[in-house]
C-alpha positions in Angstrom: 105.1 59.8 53.8 108.2 61.9 53.4 110.4 61.9 50.4 114.0 61.2 50.9 117.4 62.8 50.4 120.4 61.5 48.5 123.6 60.6 50.4 126.9 59.1 49.4 127.7 55.4 49.2 130.4 53.3 47.7 129.9 51.4 44.5 130.1 48.1 46.4 127.2 49.1 48.7 124.9 49.5 45.8 125.2 45.8 44.9 123.9 45.5 41.4 123.6 47.6 38.2 120.8 47.4 35.6 122.1 49.2 32.6 119.9 50.2 29.7 116.9 50.2 32.1 114.4 52.9 32.7 113.5 53.8 36.3 109.7 53.9 36.7 109.8 54.5 40.4 109.2 52.9 43.7 106.7 53.1 46.6 107.0 51.7 50.0 109.8 49.2 49.3 108.7 48.0 45.9 110.8 48.6 42.8 109.6 48.5 39.2 111.9 48.8 36.1 111.4 48.6 32.4 114.1 46.9 30.6 115.1 47.8 27.0 115.0 44.0 26.2 111.2 44.2 26.7 110.8 46.7 23.9 109.7 50.3 24.1 108.8 51.7 27.5 105.1 52.5 28.3 105.9 56.2 28.0 108.5 58.0 26.0 111.5 59.6 27.8 113.7 61.4 25.3 117.4 61.5 26.1 118.7 64.7 27.7 115.2 65.8 28.7 113.6 65.8 32.1 110.4 63.8 32.6 107.6 63.9 35.1 107.3 60.2 35.3 105.1 59.1 38.1 101.7 60.5 38.8 100.7 58.9 42.1 101.4 60.9 45.2 103.2 58.0 46.9 105.7 57.5 44.1 109.1 59.1 43.6 110.9 59.3 40.3 114.6 59.9 39.8 116.3 60.3 36.4 119.9 60.9 35.5 120.6 62.9 32.4 123.0 60.5 30.8 123.2 57.9 28.1 121.6 55.1 30.0 119.3 54.7 33.0 119.2 52.2 35.8 118.1 51.4 39.4 119.4 48.9 41.9 117.1 47.6 44.7 119.0 47.2 48.0 118.3 44.7 50.8 116.8 47.4 53.1 113.5 48.6 51.5 114.4 52.1 52.6 117.9 52.0 51.2 117.9 51.9 47.4 120.8 52.0 45.1 120.8 54.1 42.0 123.2 53.2 39.1 124.3 55.9 36.7 125.9 55.3 33.4 127.4 58.7 32.5 129.5 59.6 29.5 132.8 58.7 31.1 132.1 56.1 33.7 129.5 54.4 35.9 129.1 55.3 39.5 126.4 54.5 42.0 124.7 56.1 45.0 122.2 55.2 47.6 119.0 56.8 48.7 118.8 56.9 52.4 115.9 57.9 54.7 118.0 60.4 56.6 117.1 64.1 56.5 119.4 67.1 56.2 121.7 68.8 53.7 122.4 67.0 50.4 126.1 66.4 50.7 128.8 64.0 49.5 126.9 62.7 46.6 129.2 60.1 45.0 131.2 60.8 41.9 129.0 60.7 38.8 131.6 61.6 36.3 132.1 64.9 34.6 129.1 67.3 35.2 126.4 64.6 35.3 123.0 66.1 36.1 120.4 64.7 38.4 116.8 65.6 37.9 114.4 64.7 40.8 110.7 64.8 40.5 108.4 65.2 43.4 105.2 64.0 41.7 102.9 64.5 44.6 103.2 68.3 44.3 104.4 68.4 40.7 107.5 70.2 41.7 110.7 69.9 39.8 114.1 70.2 41.4 117.4 69.8 39.6 120.8 69.5 41.1 124.2 68.7 39.7 127.2 66.8 41.0 130.7 68.2 40.9 133.7 65.8 40.9 135.9 68.6 42.3 133.8 69.1 45.5 131.9 65.8 45.7 128.8 67.8 46.8 125.8 69.2 45.2 126.5 72.7 43.7 124.2 75.6 43.3 123.5 75.5 39.6 122.6 79.2 39.5 126.3 80.0 39.4 127.5 76.9 37.5 125.1 75.7 34.9 122.1 76.7 32.9 119.6 75.7 35.7 118.3 78.5 37.8 117.3 77.5 41.3 115.9 79.1 44.5 118.0 76.7 46.6 120.5 73.9 46.4 119.3 72.0 49.4 117.5 68.7 49.2 115.1 68.4 52.1 112.1 66.2 52.9 108.9 67.2 51.2 105.8 66.0 52.9 103.0 64.7 50.6 100.4 66.5 52.8 101.5 69.8 51.2 102.4 71.5 54.5 106.1 71.6 53.8 106.8 74.5 51.4 110.6 74.2 51.2 110.6 74.0 47.5 109.6 77.0 45.4 110.3 75.4 42.1 112.3 76.3 39.0 111.1 79.0 36.7 113.8 80.3 34.4 116.7 78.8 32.6 119.2 81.3 31.2 116.4 83.7 30.5 114.3 80.9 28.9 111.0 80.6 30.8 110.0 77.4 32.3 106.9 76.8 30.2 109.0 77.1 27.0 111.7 74.5 27.8 111.6 71.2 25.9 112.1 69.4 29.2 109.2 71.1 31.0 107.1 68.6 32.9 103.3 69.0 33.5 101.1 69.7 35.4 102.1 72.9 37.3 102.1 72.9 41.1 98.6 74.1 42.2 100.1 76.9 44.2 101.6 78.4 41.1 98.6 77.9 38.8 96.6 80.7 37.3 92.8 80.1 37.8 90.2 81.3 35.3 86.8 82.8 36.0 86.2 84.2 32.5 87.8 82.7 29.5 90.7 84.8 28.2 92.7 84.4 25.0 96.0 86.1 25.6 96.5 86.6 21.9 93.8 89.3 22.0 95.8 91.3 24.7 98.0 94.1 23.4 98.9 95.7 26.7 99.6 94.3 30.1 99.6 96.6 33.2 100.6 96.1 36.8 100.1 97.6 40.1 103.2 97.8 42.2 102.4 97.5 45.9 101.4 94.0 46.9 101.4 93.0 43.2 104.9 93.3 41.8 106.2 94.0 45.3 105.1 91.5 47.9 105.6 93.0 51.4 106.5 90.9 54.4 103.5 91.1 56.8 105.6 90.4 59.9 107.7 93.5 59.3 105.7 95.9 57.0 102.3 95.6 58.6 104.0 95.8 62.0 105.7 99.0 60.9 102.3 100.4 59.8 100.8 99.4 63.1 103.4 101.0 65.2 103.4 104.2 63.2 99.6 104.4 63.5 99.7 104.1 67.2 102.3 106.8 67.5 100.2 109.2 65.5 97.1 108.3 67.7 99.1 109.1 70.9 101.2 112.1 69.8 98.8 113.7 67.4 95.3 112.7 68.5 95.7 112.6 72.3 95.1 108.9 72.9 96.5 107.5 76.1 100.2 106.6 76.1 99.6 103.0 77.2 98.7 102.3 73.6 102.4 102.4 72.9 102.8 99.1 74.8 100.3 97.2 72.6 101.5 94.4 70.4 100.4 93.4 66.9 99.5 89.9 65.8 99.9 90.0 62.0 98.4 86.6 61.6 95.1 87.4 63.2 93.4 89.5 60.4 92.5 88.4 56.9 91.1 90.0 53.9 87.4 89.9 52.9 86.0 91.0 56.2 83.6 93.8 56.9 84.1 96.4 59.6 80.9 97.7 61.3 81.8 101.2 62.4 78.6 101.8 64.5 78.7 98.6 66.5 82.4 98.1 66.8 82.3 94.7 65.1 84.3 92.7 62.5 82.2 90.4 60.3 82.7 87.6 57.9 79.8 86.9 55.6 78.9 84.6 52.7 78.1 85.7 49.2 74.5 86.3 50.2 75.7 88.8 52.9 74.6 86.5 55.7 76.9 87.1 58.7 78.5 83.8 59.8 81.3 84.9 62.0 81.3 88.2 64.1 83.5 89.7 66.7 82.9 92.7 68.9 86.4 93.7 69.7 88.0 90.3 70.3 84.9 88.8 71.8 83.2 86.4 69.4 79.4 86.8 69.2 77.2 83.8 69.7 74.8 82.7 67.0 71.9 84.2 68.9 73.8 87.5 69.3 74.6 87.6 65.6 71.0 86.9 64.7 69.7 89.6 67.0 72.2 92.1 65.7 72.3 91.4 61.9 69.4 89.1 61.2 66.2 90.4 62.8 65.7 93.5 60.7 62.9 94.6 58.4 65.2 96.1 55.8 68.3 94.3 54.6 71.6 95.8 55.5 73.8 96.8 52.5 77.1 96.5 54.5 78.5 99.5 52.5 79.8 102.9 53.4 79.3 105.0 55.4 78.4 102.7 58.2 80.7 99.8 57.1 84.2 99.6 55.8 85.6 96.8 53.6 88.8 95.1 54.7 89.8 94.1 51.1 93.5 95.2 51.0 96.5 93.8 52.8 97.3 97.4 53.7 94.1 97.6 55.8 94.8 94.5 58.1 96.9 96.4 60.7 94.3 99.2 61.0 91.5 96.7 61.4 93.4 94.9 64.2 94.0 98.2 65.9 90.4 99.1 65.7 89.4 95.9 67.4 91.9 96.7 70.2 90.5 100.2 70.6 86.9 98.8 70.8 87.9 96.5 73.7 89.8 99.4 75.4 86.9 101.8 75.1 84.5 99.2 76.6 86.8 98.5 79.5 88.1 102.1 80.1 85.7 104.6 78.6 87.1 107.4 80.9 90.6 107.0 79.4 89.5 107.8 75.8 90.0 111.3 74.4 87.0 113.6 74.6 86.2 113.3 70.9 86.1 109.5 70.8 82.5 109.2 71.9 81.5 106.2 69.8 83.0 103.4 67.7 82.6 105.3 64.5 84.9 108.0 65.8 87.5 105.4 66.8 87.6 104.3 63.2 87.9 107.8 61.9 90.8 108.4 64.2 92.6 105.3 63.1 92.1 106.3 59.5 93.4 109.8 60.2 96.5 108.3 61.9 97.1 106.0 58.9 96.9 108.9 56.5 99.3 110.9 58.6 101.8 108.0 58.4 101.5 108.1 54.6 101.6 111.9 54.2 104.7 112.4 56.3 106.6 109.5 54.6 107.1 107.6 57.9 106.4 104.2 56.3 108.1 104.7 52.9 111.2 106.2 54.4 111.7 103.1 56.5 111.2 100.9 53.5 113.6 103.0 51.4 116.3 102.7 54.1 116.1 98.9 54.2 114.0 97.4 51.4 115.0 93.8 52.1 113.5 94.0 55.6 110.1 94.8 54.3 109.8 93.4 50.7 110.2 89.8 49.5 112.9 89.4 46.8 111.6 87.8 43.7 114.1 86.7 41.0 111.4 86.0 38.5 110.2 89.6 38.1 112.7 90.4 35.4 112.3 87.1 33.5 108.5 87.6 33.5 108.8 91.2 32.2 111.3 90.2 29.6 109.0 87.4 28.4 106.0 89.6 28.1 108.0 92.3 26.3 109.5 89.7 23.9 106.0 88.5 23.1 105.2 91.9 21.6 103.0 93.3 24.5 103.2 96.9 25.7 103.8 97.0 29.4 102.8 99.7 31.8 102.9 100.3 35.5 100.1 102.3 37.3 100.7 102.8 41.0 99.4 105.2 43.7 103.0 105.5 45.0 105.0 108.6 43.9 108.1 108.5 41.7 110.8 108.5 44.4 109.3 105.5 46.3 108.4 103.7 43.1 112.0 104.1 42.0 113.3 102.5 45.2 111.0 99.5 45.2 111.4 98.7 41.5 115.2 98.8 41.8 115.0 96.5 44.7 112.8 94.0 42.8 115.4 94.2 40.0 118.2 93.3 42.4 119.6 96.8 43.0 119.0 97.7 46.6 121.0 100.9 46.6 122.0 100.5 50.3 125.6 100.4 51.5 127.4 97.5 50.0 124.7 96.8 47.5 124.3 97.4 43.8 123.6 101.1 43.1 120.1 102.0 41.9 119.7 103.1 38.3 116.9 103.6 35.8 117.4 100.3 33.9 114.1 98.9 35.3 112.2 101.5 33.2 113.3 99.7 30.0 110.8 96.9 30.8 107.8 99.3 30.7 106.5 101.5 27.9 104.6 103.8 30.3 104.9 104.3 34.1 102.2 106.3 35.9 102.9 107.2 39.5 100.6 109.0 41.9 97.6 107.7 39.9 95.0 108.1 42.7 93.3 104.8 41.8 90.4 104.1 41.7 89.6 107.7 40.5 92.1 107.1 37.8 89.8 104.6 36.1 86.6 106.6 36.2 84.9 108.4 33.3 85.0 112.1 33.5 88.3 112.2 35.5 90.0 115.4 34.5 93.1 115.1 36.6 96.0 116.7 34.7 98.9 114.5 33.6 102.4 115.6 34.5 105.6 114.1 33.1 108.2 113.4 35.7 111.9 114.3 35.2 113.4 111.1 36.6 116.7 112.7 37.4 115.2 115.4 39.6 111.7 114.0 40.5 110.3 117.4 39.4 107.0 117.6 37.4 107.2 118.9 33.9 104.6 120.5 31.5 103.0 122.6 34.2 100.7 125.5 33.4 103.4 128.0 34.1 106.1 126.0 32.4 108.1 125.9 35.6 109.0 122.4 37.0 107.4 121.7 40.4 107.9 119.1 43.1 105.8 115.9 43.1 102.2 116.6 44.1 101.7 115.0 47.5 105.3 114.1 47.9 107.5 114.7 50.9 110.8 113.5 49.5 112.6 110.4 50.7 115.9 111.2 52.4 119.0 109.6 51.0 117.2 108.5 47.8 119.5 109.4 44.9 117.6 109.7 41.6 119.4 108.4 38.4 120.7 110.3 35.5 118.2 110.0 32.7 119.8 107.4 30.5 116.8 105.4 29.3 115.2 106.1 25.9 112.7 108.9 25.7 110.1 106.2 24.8 110.1 105.0 28.4 108.4 107.9 30.1 107.2 108.4 33.7 104.1 110.4 34.5 102.1 111.4 37.6 98.4 111.8 37.9 96.2 111.8 34.8 93.5 109.4 33.9 92.9 106.2 32.0 92.2 108.3 28.8 95.7 109.6 28.9 97.0 106.0 29.3 95.0 104.8 26.3 96.5 107.6 24.2 100.0 106.9 25.3 99.7 103.2 24.5 97.6 103.7 21.4 94.9 101.4 22.8 91.9 101.1 20.4 89.7 98.8 22.6 89.6 98.4 26.3 89.3 94.6 25.9 92.9 94.6 24.6 94.2 95.5 28.1 95.0 93.1 30.9 95.6 94.7 34.3 97.1 92.8 37.2 96.5 94.0 40.8 95.8 93.0 44.3 93.0 95.3 45.3 89.5 94.2 44.3 88.0 97.6 44.5 90.9 99.9 43.6 92.5 97.7 40.9 90.0 95.1 39.7 86.4 96.2 40.1 86.8 99.7 38.7 89.1 98.7 35.8 86.7 95.9 34.8 83.4 97.6 35.5 84.2 101.1 34.3 86.4 100.2 31.4 85.9 96.6 30.4 89.6 95.8 30.9 90.5 92.2 31.4 91.7 91.6 34.9 94.0 89.3 37.0 93.8 89.4 40.8 96.9 88.5 42.9 95.8 86.7 46.0 99.0 85.9 48.1 96.9 84.0 50.6 95.9 81.5 48.0 99.1 79.4 48.2 98.5 78.6 51.9 94.8 78.0 51.2 95.6 75.4 48.6 98.0 73.7 51.0 95.3 73.3 53.6 92.8 72.2 51.0 95.1 69.3 50.2 95.6 68.5 53.8 91.9 68.5 54.6 90.7 66.3 51.7 89.8 63.4 54.0 88.1 65.5 56.7 86.1 67.5 54.1 84.9 64.2 52.6 83.8 62.9 56.0 82.0 66.2 56.7 80.1 65.8 53.4 79.1 62.3 54.3 78.0 63.4 57.7 75.9 66.1 56.1 74.2 63.6 53.8 73.6 61.3 56.8 72.2 64.2 58.8 69.8 65.2 55.9 68.5 61.6 55.6 67.9 61.4 59.3 66.1 64.7 59.4 63.9 63.6 56.5 63.0 60.4 58.2 62.3 62.2 61.4 60.0 64.7 59.8 58.1 62.0 58.0 57.5 60.0 61.2 56.5 63.1 63.2 54.0 63.9 60.5 52.5 60.5 60.6 52.2 60.7 64.4 50.5 64.1 64.2 48.1 63.6 61.3 47.3 59.9 61.0 45.3 57.5 63.1 47.2 54.6 64.6 46.5 51.7 66.9 48.0 52.0 70.4 50.7 49.5 69.5 51.6 51.4 66.3 51.5 54.7 68.1 53.9 53.4 70.7 56.2 51.9 68.1 56.3 55.2 66.1 57.0 57.2 69.2 60.0 54.9 70.0 61.3 55.3 66.5 61.0 59.1 66.6 62.8 59.2 70.0 65.6 57.0 68.5 65.9 59.1 65.4 66.0 62.3 67.4 68.8 60.9 69.5 70.8 59.6 66.5 70.2 62.9 64.7 71.5 64.9 67.6 74.7 62.8 67.7 75.3 63.1 63.9 74.5 66.8 64.0 77.1 67.4 66.7 79.7 65.3 64.8 78.9 67.4 61.7 79.3 70.7 63.6 82.5 69.6 65.3 84.0 68.5 62.0 83.1 71.8 60.4 84.7 73.7 63.3 87.9 71.6 63.1 88.1 72.2 59.4 87.4 75.9 59.9 90.3 76.2 62.3 92.7 74.4 60.1 92.5 77.2 57.6 92.5 80.0 60.1 91.9 79.7 63.9 89.5 82.7 63.8 88.1 83.3 60.4 88.4 80.0 58.7 88.8 79.5 54.9 89.4 82.6 52.9 87.2 81.6 50.0 84.4 79.9 52.0 82.0 80.7 54.7 80.5 77.3 55.8 79.2 75.7 52.6 78.8 79.0 50.7 81.4 81.0 48.9 82.6 83.9 51.1 81.9 87.5 50.2 85.5 87.8 49.2 85.3 84.8 46.9 82.1 86.1 45.4 83.9 89.3 44.4 86.9 87.5 43.0 84.5 85.4 40.9 82.6 88.4 39.7 85.3 90.9 38.9 88.6 89.0 38.2 88.9 87.2 34.9 92.0 85.4 36.3 93.4 85.0 39.8 96.6 83.5 41.2 98.8 83.5 44.2 101.7 85.5 42.7 102.2 87.7 39.7 105.2 85.8 38.5 103.1 82.7 38.1 102.8 84.1 34.6 106.2 82.7 34.1 104.7 79.2 34.0 102.5 79.9 31.1 102.9 81.0 27.5 102.1 84.7 26.9 99.8 83.5 24.2 97.9 81.0 26.2 94.1 80.7 26.0 92.8 80.5 29.6 89.5 78.6 29.8 87.1 78.5 32.6 85.7 75.4 34.2 82.1 74.4 33.7 79.6 76.0 36.0 77.1 73.8 37.8 73.7 74.4 39.3 72.7 72.3 42.3 70.3 70.2 40.2 73.1 69.3 37.8 75.0 67.6 40.7 72.1 65.2 41.4 72.2 63.3 38.1 73.2 60.1 39.8 70.4 60.1 42.4 67.5 58.9 40.2 
């Protein structure tokens, strides 16, 4: 079903009013109310507070922040009347099934507030009525409510419609702290726990910037990287010019895959390193081909460097896609390849070299600096999140591989200062949210013991490095300078300092960290951010997995089909057990001719039935697989097993979530607790 929008109606059309009644909700034409004459309602709804109300997915709750509550059922089951008793006067409105902008909501008196609850997804939207305009107004500019949008649109219970992003901050007060906050949190905004973590034990919280605080738009940023890499291949590495006509499908690649440099393949494997999906170029390998290539070996493959590369960052998706294209091109036109590209491994080396050239000459970062909004998603919750964490007494730090000039551009954009023509000028105010900023950190080397990289302080007004051996300031190491990027005058307090290089030991000293377990680090890269910081240091870790939001949507959509697949698997197992038993009896026991014939007929029947169920089971798995991703399936699963990516998330990330600002939905002192682990035998308790 789809939820409905509000539209205007006259008082007469509403029909009746039920004052001093509490709306419980309605579903498919039935209306239920709780009258004050019947005593206390079954659940408490304090005045002037929002309430979550209904829990069932098919129910819809609507509450008006006023001195009384009411609902009027209309003749048409899809046309309900809502009566409102506001401070000044009572008006009514109708709920219609039509879809579109929420407009012309009837007069509700002076600044009445509507709070709508979409309980199927646990999202809260709040809109207000204005007597002057007779329409919903964007509360971001008028009242204390901060919204992403002021539109009321249908929200499908299947989770596919993601029109609503939710409310997170109210005049700087975080959502979790409001007296009116309704639980539970939408699954797409939850923080999931692999290892219990009491935030009260955390003294310092650190962030990566790229793909953590700054979420890049794949359709533009990855395409930019793809085009830049091809240009370097053609103009610098002598690849044929027809590559310039190639197109990039940014939806094709996913994280968690393994690139086989020697064979020119891309693999998806489960947590046991069993290859379940494999492509040579864009040609999918059959099960027999996979088995011959990766299964029939005397020694087990490690799937590590130097023969394999891990596609575990969002930055690496474009280069992996380009590698697949080059594999197909080499197979089809070997004579067109440059003389040095004699095998697939060399193709990968050339792609990596071209990517490095793009980073070294500033091609990518200059384009982002010129128009940040084209490549980076805006996030109005970054500042409220950082303020909340600072107010909780934590020390905050930023550790990024990007250099100061680019970091300054991106962080200003995230704080609403794009610096482009007509926009708010950039400044150094964003530094006030951090105690220490480390640029050019060269992670993961930054986290390793024995790292002796010198630490330089950055003059934020010039970008020059201080405290050099000679005492003379020098340009950023590895920097090319971004054209048109004006650095700010140094107006922030000296305590907010910016550095380049160094090691984790320097960072611990700067933050006065006494124990590594006092640090929580938030990043997007399992190897560069999470594995090393946890394995080498013992830091607590939180992994940002942007793909998780869409994954949760599809999980909700496929609940029925996954249940059917599970039932088919049980049926298939039972049939196979029966078939094996009868085949054993036929082979190893003596029978009369009549019994022998009967058993053979039963075996033939079971084989036929088992083949049907097996094909239904496989078809269901394929359909479910394609609903997540048409090529690679579910990010966190490979068949029935956790994927290699999921296994790494479970091993190395204490917490994981879809977006860094999901921290806004939780207290900074929350104690995150993991769910109970189960062994397979523990799930069979009801089969005795």
